[in-house]
C-alpha positions, 0 to 999 in steps of 0.5 A: 118157568117161574124161576126162569122168568124171576125178577131179581134175575132181569129175565136176559133170555131173549124174548122170542125164546121165552115167549115160545117156551112160557106158550109150550109150558101152558100148552103142555100144562093145559094137556095134562089137565085136560087130558092123561089118556096119554099116560096110559098109552105110555104104560100100554106101550111100555109093557109091551116093550115098544121101541124107542121111537113110540115111547118119545112120541107118546111122551113129546116132552110132557113130565113122566109120572114117577109111576113109570119112569122106572120102565121108561129110562130102560126103554130108553137107555135099551141096554144089553144087561147080559152079564157074559157080554163083551166088556161086562162085569163078567170080567171084573177079577175083584181086584181093588187096587186102584190108587184111590181106591181108599176115597172111592170105597168111601164115598161109595159108601157115603152113597150107598147109605143115602141110596138105602135112606131114599128107598126106605123112605119110598117104601114106607110110603107105598107099603100100603099099596103093595105088599111084594115089594123086594127086600133092599140090600144092606149098605154093606152090599150095596156099597160093594156093588157100587166100588166094584162098578166103578172100579171095573169101569175105571180099569176097563176104560183107563180112566181116573176116579176123582172125588168131583167127577160125577160117577158116585152121583150118576150111579147112586141116582140110576140105582134109585130109579132102576132098583131093583137091579143086580150089579151086571145090570147096573154097570151096563146102564151106568156105561150107557149113560157115560157113553151117551151123555158124558165127554169122553176120555176123562180129564180130556174129555171134560176140558174139550167140553168146557172148550166148546161150551165156551164157544158156543156161550161166544156165539150166543152171548159174547158180552157175557162170554168176554165179562166171564174171560176178563175175571178169568172165569172158564167153564172148567171153573163152574161148568165141568161139574155139571157136565161130569155129573149131568147136574146131579151134583146141584140139583134136588132129586125130584127136579134131576130126575124130571130132567133125566127123563126128557133128557134121555127122551131127546137122546142128545148129548149135548142137552147138558151144554144148552142147559148151562147156556140157558142159566147163564144167559137167565143170569146174565145180568146180575153177573154183570151188575146190569139193572134197567135204566130208562133212556130216551130211545135213539134213532134207527141206525144211531151209533151207541158209544157206550162201550166201544167205537161202534155199536148200532141200535138195532131191532133185532127181534132176538135180542129186543123187548118190543114191550120195553123198547124204550129200556136200556141196560147199563151197568149200575151196581158195585162190581163182583169179585171173582169169588162172589162170581164164581160162587154165584156160577156155580150155584145158578142151578140150584134153585130150580124146580120140577115145574121149570124142567119143561120150560128149560127144555124148550128154551134149550130147543131154541137155542140149538135151532138157533145154533150153526149145524157145523157145532153138532157135526164138527164139534160135538164128535170130539167130545162124546162117544169114541172121538179120536186124539187130539191134534193140530186139527182138533186144537184148531177148532177148540182149543185156539179158535177165534170163534165158532168155525162154520163149514163151507158145506153148511154155508153153500147148504144155506145159500141153496136153500134160501135162493130155492124157488120152492121149498118143499123140494128141499129136505127136511134138514135144510128146511128146519134150520133156524139159521140164516147167515149174512156172508161177509167177505174179508179177503183183499180186494184183488181175490174178491175181484177174482171171484166170490160168492153172489151172496157175499158181501164185501169188507175192505178190513185194510181199513181197520188199520189204514182209515179207522173213521171209514171202516166205522162207517162201512161197518155202520153201514153193514149192520144197517144193511144186515137189519134192513134185509132181513126186515125186507126178506132179503134172501141174502141177509141173516141175523147170523154173520159169518166171515169168510178169510182166504184161507191162508194164515198170513192173508187172514190175520187183519180179517180175524183182528175184524172178527175179534173186533165184532165179538169185543163189541159183543155182537151175537152170532158171529163165526169165520167160514172154515178153510175160507175161501180155499175151501170153498173153492175146492168144495164146489165142482166144475159144474157147481162152481160156475152157478156159484161163483161169479166174477172168477177170474181163472188168472188172478184166482190164487186157488187155480194158480195154486192148482195149476202149480200142483198140477204142473209139478206133478206132471215133471215129477212123472217125467212128462213135463213136454205134455201140454196141461189139460185146459183148467176147469172151472169156467176157465177161458181155453188157450188163453194167453194175454197177460192179467189186467188190473181190475178197479177195486170195490167201491170204497162208498159203503152205499155201494158196497151193500146196496145189492142186498136190497136188490136180492 
């Protein structure tokens, strides 16, 4: 943990996360120093081949003794080691004809020599304690096994070997811990690790994982993300080797093994992304050349013009260290070149020590809890496991996304959870989420007036172009109201700002400009509702619709009009034009004939727009 809090890195991680990790690490160390009975319990469970759930409950997030690592990994990975299983080494033809076969052979020989040397050192240190240790294989034999495993893997899954794709490092680490192990079992464990924790589809999967990670970094640290983007330092430049090798290419052996212990126990494919996030956040100040300088603290809500037209100082406990509230951070150091920044980024994980791992994992869990579930449910399936071929939908989510997209289902679930009278009635998944949304409706005024969620706050995005000063005032009022709502426990307020457009590209152009503006200002936790109001409208059933949507006018609602037009077109196609269409749903009045009347637009007075925040 001392590495994560090192003075030269500046402790850029939010205080609430580091405090929690520090307490957890101290508690873990205290438990270990006082009581090690859990180690005996774990050893018995492994000898009895206990199920994974029991093993994980015994371990928790405590450092695993090296003597139990061999059996622990086998229990966590839990793979079928039958050599005759489909896709196993039994189908290997011993034909070595890859395009990069010579390079693969050379790297396998180098890895085999290194592994044998490590195993020999371990055997010498344990010579007195064990007299029946198995005989080590020759370097030639192990080279052949490594090359056979990776050649068969490459052919089976149609993936190309590259010198820096991490296969050699992962395979060598597995062999070191799981030895003695035969070629067939080594292949089974390697494929299990690869498919569970490494992005699928080779270079395509790596690109997807880097795109997903950039959205994650932008969500939590938009200023740092903007800074790296401005230097053309995409995650593929520095994070790809971390993800492909599971950090095996950059960590010391003892640290890597301790990290993999907990990764296998957590059994979450996104673990590496959050480790990378913690590394970057921890080094944020050094990367951006920021140092703390004492300045007079502005009053609540005072505008700071240091970076852009609008920046409201808030008292967000996730981003402000209350013990150093008077300290602000300004760029004062000499700017680094792109090459210097890239070298620093690639070496971020190198100083990590074994004693840092427990606190690091606690921080990754804290960040994961503070990330919308849509990231795990919608983005990660495109990266891990058996992802589909990239299509337009995938490009929309990953490649061309302006920001993280949050599903309407998550927004509705969060709203229901906030307004539930008794939290005990909620499912465990709902109550464990750390994400609280502030929903900002960015649709045109006439659409907002035709129906909106009860907890939505209207932001007149047209003012961004027509009247920038008034837009600035409204944004300031929004951020101030957000902080007051959080402080007062408002059911409609949250530190995560999610913007909702109409769901129609032409109308959402300005809404996207507003989101880009907030991101440029460095506002954390900014996202967009996936599909906008159109998706929200369709996701609500007839009964839920009337309870969730207020001020709904079916004659002015563009979704209702579109549905009505589609229904009429379908009737016409069936030759039933003469039939009277059924009465509309979602609270539409029956037999309504009068012309739609104009409705007043939302008040331009910020106090009137956001006053309902304090009443919820």
